[in-house]
C-alpha positions as CSV (number, residue, x, y, z in Angstrom):
1,M,-66.1,-239.0,-68.9
2,R,-65.9,-241.5,-66.1
3,A,-63.1,-243.3,-64.3
4,S,-63.4,-247.0,-64.1
5,S,-62.9,-248.9,-60.8
6,G,-60.7,-251.7,-59.5
7,R,-57.5,-252.4,-61.4
8,D,-58.3,-249.8,-64.1
9,R,-59.2,-247.0,-61.7
10,F,-56.6,-244.8,-63.4
11,V,-58.2,-245.0,-66.8
12,E,-60.4,-242.2,-68.0
13,S,-62.9,-242.9,-70.9
14,P,-63.2,-242.7,-73.8
15,P,-60.2,-244.4,-75.6
16,P,-58.5,-242.3,-78.4
17,R,-60.4,-243.8,-81.3
18,A,-63.7,-242.8,-79.7
19,V,-62.7,-239.1,-79.3
20,E,-64.0,-236.5,-81.8
21,G,-61.3,-235.6,-84.3
22,Y,-59.5,-238.9,-84.2
23,D,-60.0,-239.8,-87.8
24,E,-58.9,-236.3,-89.0
25,A,-55.8,-236.5,-86.8
26,V,-54.9,-239.9,-88.2
27,R,-55.2,-238.7,-91.8
28,A,-53.1,-235.6,-90.9
29,G,-50.4,-237.8,-89.5
30,L,-50.6,-236.3,-86.0
31,T,-51.1,-239.6,-84.2
32,P,-48.5,-242.4,-83.7
33,Q,-47.5,-243.8,-87.1
34,V,-47.3,-247.5,-86.2
35,P,-46.4,-249.9,-89.1
36,G,-48.5,-253.0,-89.2
37,A,-46.3,-255.8,-90.6
38,T,-42.7,-254.5,-90.6
39,P,-41.1,-252.8,-87.6
40,P,-39.9,-249.3,-88.1
41,S,-36.2,-248.4,-88.1
42,V,-34.7,-246.9,-85.0
43,D,-34.3,-243.4,-86.3
44,V,-34.4,-241.4,-83.0
45,V,-31.0,-240.7,-81.6
46,P,-30.2,-241.0,-78.8
47,T,-32.7,-243.7,-78.1
48,A,-35.2,-243.5,-75.2
49,R,-33.3,-246.3,-73.5
50,T,-30.1,-244.4,-73.7
51,A,-31.7,-241.1,-72.6
52,L,-33.3,-242.9,-69.6
53,R,-29.9,-244.4,-68.5
54,Q,-28.3,-240.9,-68.8
55,A,-31.1,-239.5,-66.6
56,F,-30.4,-242.1,-64.0
57,V,-26.7,-241.3,-64.1
58,V,-27.5,-237.6,-63.6
59,V,-29.8,-238.5,-60.6
60,G,-27.0,-240.6,-59.1
61,A,-24.3,-238.0,-59.6
62,A,-26.5,-235.2,-58.1
63,A,-27.2,-237.4,-55.1
64,V,-23.5,-238.1,-54.6
65,A,-22.6,-234.5,-55.0
66,I,-25.1,-233.3,-52.4
67,A,-24.1,-236.1,-50.0
68,V,-20.4,-235.2,-50.3
69,T,-21.1,-231.5,-49.8
70,M,-23.0,-232.3,-46.6
71,V,-20.3,-234.6,-45.3
72,V,-17.4,-232.3,-46.1
73,G,-19.3,-229.2,-44.9
74,G,-20.3,-230.9,-41.7
75,R,-16.8,-231.6,-40.6
76,G,-15.8,-229.6,-37.6
77,G,-19.1,-229.7,-35.7
78,G,-21.7,-228.3,-38.1
79,L,-22.7,-226.5,-41.2
80,G,-21.9,-222.8,-41.1
81,G,-22.9,-220.1,-43.5
82,P,-20.4,-220.9,-46.3
83,Q,-21.1,-224.6,-46.0
84,L,-24.9,-224.0,-46.2
85,F,-24.4,-221.8,-49.2
86,A,-22.3,-224.4,-50.9
87,L,-24.9,-227.1,-50.1
88,L,-27.7,-224.9,-51.4
89,A,-25.8,-224.2,-54.7
90,V,-24.9,-227.9,-55.2
91,S,-28.5,-228.9,-54.5
92,V,-29.9,-226.3,-57.0
93,L,-27.5,-227.3,-59.7
94,G,-28.2,-231.0,-59.1
95,I,-32.0,-230.6,-59.2
96,T,-31.7,-228.5,-62.3
97,A,-29.5,-231.1,-64.0
98,V,-32.0,-233.9,-63.1
99,A,-34.9,-231.8,-64.5
100,V,-33.1,-231.2,-67.8
101,A,-32.2,-234.9,-68.1
102,V,-35.7,-236.1,-67.4
103,R,-37.2,-233.5,-69.8
104,R,-34.8,-234.6,-72.5
105,F,-35.7,-238.3,-72.0
106,G,-39.4,-237.3,-72.2
107,R,-38.9,-235.6,-75.6
108,V,-37.0,-238.5,-77.0
109,Q,-39.6,-241.0,-75.7
110,L,-42.5,-239.0,-77.2
111,D,-40.5,-238.8,-80.5
112,E,-40.2,-242.5,-80.6
113,L,-43.9,-243.1,-79.8
114,Q,-44.9,-240.8,-82.7
115,H,-42.7,-242.9,-85.0
116,G,-44.5,-246.1,-83.9
117,Y,-42.1,-247.7,-81.5
118,T,-40.3,-247.5,-78.2
119,T,-36.9,-248.7,-77.0
120,T,-37.8,-248.6,-73.4
121,S,-40.8,-249.8,-71.4
122,Y,-42.0,-249.3,-67.8
123,K,-45.2,-249.9,-65.9
124,L,-45.5,-246.6,-64.1
125,G,-43.7,-243.3,-64.9
126,R,-43.9,-239.8,-66.1
127,W,-41.5,-237.1,-67.3
128,W,-43.6,-234.0,-67.2
129,M,-44.0,-231.7,-64.2
130,R,-47.7,-231.0,-64.3
131,V,-50.2,-232.6,-62.0
132,A,-51.8,-235.9,-63.2
133,P,-55.5,-235.8,-64.0
134,D,-56.5,-237.2,-60.6
135,G,-54.0,-235.4,-58.4
136,P,-50.3,-235.6,-57.5
137,V,-50.7,-237.9,-54.4
138,T,-53.0,-240.8,-55.3
139,V,-52.1,-241.2,-59.0
140,G,-49.2,-238.9,-59.6
141,W,-47.5,-241.7,-61.6
142,V,-49.4,-242.7,-64.7
143,E,-49.7,-246.3,-65.9
144,W,-48.4,-247.5,-69.3
145,D,-49.4,-250.2,-71.7
146,W,-47.0,-250.8,-74.6
147,S,-49.0,-253.5,-76.4
148,G,-50.2,-251.1,-79.1
149,T,-46.8,-250.2,-80.4
150,W,-43.5,-251.8,-81.5
151,V,-41.2,-252.5,-78.6
152,L,-37.6,-252.6,-80.0
153,R,-34.1,-252.9,-78.7
154,P,-31.8,-250.0,-79.6
155,D,-30.3,-252.2,-82.4
156,G,-33.8,-252.7,-83.9
157,V,-34.4,-256.2,-82.7
158,V,-38.1,-256.8,-82.0
159,V,-39.1,-257.4,-78.4
160,S,-42.8,-257.4,-79.1
161,A,-45.1,-256.5,-82.0
162,P,-48.2,-254.2,-81.7
163,R,-51.7,-255.6,-81.3
164,P,-54.0,-254.0,-83.9
165,D,-56.9,-253.8,-81.5
166,R,-55.0,-251.5,-79.1
167,D,-54.4,-247.7,-79.4
168,A,-50.6,-247.2,-79.3
169,P,-49.3,-244.8,-76.7
170,G,-48.7,-241.3,-78.1
171,L,-50.5,-238.1,-79.0
172,Y,-54.2,-238.1,-79.9
173,P,-57.0,-235.5,-79.9
174,S,-57.7,-234.8,-76.2
175,P,-61.1,-235.7,-74.7
176,R,-60.6,-232.8,-72.2
177,R,-59.0,-230.1,-74.3
178,P,-60.8,-229.7,-77.7
179,G,-58.3,-228.6,-80.4
180,S,-55.3,-230.0,-78.5
181,L,-53.4,-233.3,-78.5
182,E,-53.0,-235.2,-75.3
183,L,-50.7,-238.0,-74.4
184,W,-52.4,-241.4,-74.2
185,T,-50.2,-244.0,-72.4
186,G,-51.9,-247.0,-73.9
187,H,-53.7,-247.4,-70.5
188,Q,-54.9,-243.9,-69.6
189,W,-55.1,-240.2,-70.6
190,S,-52.0,-238.6,-68.9
191,G,-53.1,-235.0,-68.8
192,Y,-49.9,-234.0,-70.6
193,V,-50.4,-231.6,-73.5
194,P,-47.2,-230.8,-75.3
195,P,-46.1,-227.3,-76.5
196,R,-47.8,-226.2,-79.7
197,R,-44.4,-225.8,-81.4
198,W,-41.4,-227.9,-80.5
199,T,-38.5,-229.7,-82.2
200,A,-38.1,-233.4,-81.7
201,R,-34.9,-234.2,-79.9
202,G,-34.0,-237.3,-81.8
203,T,-34.8,-236.4,-85.4
204,G,-34.9,-232.6,-85.5
205,E,-38.4,-232.7,-86.9
206,H,-40.6,-229.6,-86.2
207,H,-44.1,-230.3,-84.8
208,E,-47.0,-228.0,-84.2
209,Y,-49.7,-229.1,-81.8
210,G,-50.8,-228.7,-78.2
211,D,-51.0,-225.5,-76.4
212,D,-49.3,-225.8,-73.1
213,P,-45.6,-225.8,-72.1
214,C,-44.1,-229.0,-70.6
């Protein structure tokens, strides 16, 4: 494989439909199921947009809690032992809450993509903790292209329809991990391989693919 240069320097070849096992995965229903003419119903609850908003709320609440703990604990000239312990405890709880919220959003987002649509869209982003294919510093955030899937509002109203010449973002046979499915963002291979067995957050469906934990 090779990485292209310029604007597409993040993209690793080949695209999903050129990877060995693509046709078999499509027939088995393991790839995104994108309807061609009629948009799918919004079956995943909560929606990815709602889960993302909830994640932002948790991030804000955690930041406020840590700041308040620092301000209150710092009164009187500095942070002593009890104050430092309280700050550490609040920080750990806050970071844990953020991680759980982001992970939940990611599961919901992936569930939507496998059903052929998304209720949220962003240019750069990721929800998994593993290092991106090209390293955590230069391209730690992966780029997305939603033109291959339905972009819907939570009420089902169509924002944009998929282009048939584009591979929708979602899971496909991995070009790097034979026998596993890897997340394609519509623009690049993400390096994210889901757990082999997990239950979709929005629909309760059981899936079996991948081989790594989130």
